[in-house]
C-alpha positions, 0 to 999 in steps of 0.5 A: 195379768198373764191373760192380758199380756197373752191377749195383747201380744197375740193381738199385735202379732196378728195385726203386724202379720195382717199389715205385712201380708199385702206388701209380700203376697205374690201374683202368679199373673199380671192384675187387670182393671177388673182386679183393681175394681174388686180391690177398690170396692173391697177397700175403698168404696166405704169412703169413696162410694161403689162407683167412686162417686164420693161420699161424705167420708171421702171425695169423688175419685172420678177424673183423678186419674192413675197418677193420683191413685199411685201417689195416695196408695204407694205412699200409705196415705190411703186407706187412711188409718183415721179421719183427721185434717189430712192423711198421714204418710206410712208404709203401703198397705198394697203392692205396686201391682195392686196399686197399678190395677186400682189406678187402671180402674180409676183411670177408665172411669174418666180421663186423668193425669197418668203415672209419669214416664220414666224419662221425666224421673231420670235425673241423671239427664240434669246438669248442674245449671238444671239443678240450679233452675230447679232450686230457683223453681222450688223457692218460687212455687214450693218454699213457702210451704215446704221450707226453703230446705225442703224440711216441711212446715205447719199450715193452718187447721192442724194440716202441714206440709210434709218434708221432702227428704228421700222421697221417691222421684215418681211421688214428687212428680205425681204430687205436683201433677195432681195436687194432693192435700192441701197442695195446688196442682201444677200441671204441665201448663204451669210447670213443664215435664222438664222443669219438674224433673229439674226440681226433682233433681234439686231435692235429690241434691239436698238429700246428698249435700249436708248443710254447708253451714254446719248443724242445720237445727232441723232447717227451721230457719229463725225459729230453731236458730232463735231458740238456739241463741236464747237458751245456750247463747244468753243462758251462757252469758247469764251463767258466766255472769253468775260465776263472776259475780259469785267469786270472793273480793 
């Protein structure tokens, strides 16, 4: 028993240190596309191929652009923890410099969407009317999967649309630009950069303003609200009825 406890504790400690090292490793100089190629071949090629041509275990990355690499890597979706219906978000396994280097390498293979400029992420330039327009755009294009309050929702075959609370603006923009997982692509011909910025401002508004109706019950609409009424509303009426009929005449 003591041996198992010691071995298990040592394994957890080593695993934790290994996962933490990439996020804090210092870099004396800026990484290049050549460094990104080495990182890619060491960590991604087993699924995506040595030349990013794709395999049975992973799609081709030729033409996906640096924006897709930044989104997938810096949200922790890649490398995948395990094969499943879709990649789960977790702590990133690489630093921003390492992700940028891999993105530069992938971008050099073929043209693709680039990481957005800072001007399209600066929501301080969006006024109240812009936030309202962003909310309308979100309800038209995104709410059917992500929920009108950005709470996320279930899709088919074990897939899901993630919640959009407290998400880095650059990752929201990159998701619209690249269409990760089951999400459609909203390029600049569908939703302009100005409109993308307004959608990001609306999501930030949702983060900063709680539900005006009180307890939002997870913002899941009639599912959680109906369950609440059935359990507590009707349950309370039944309890009162039982108490009244149990009183002596």
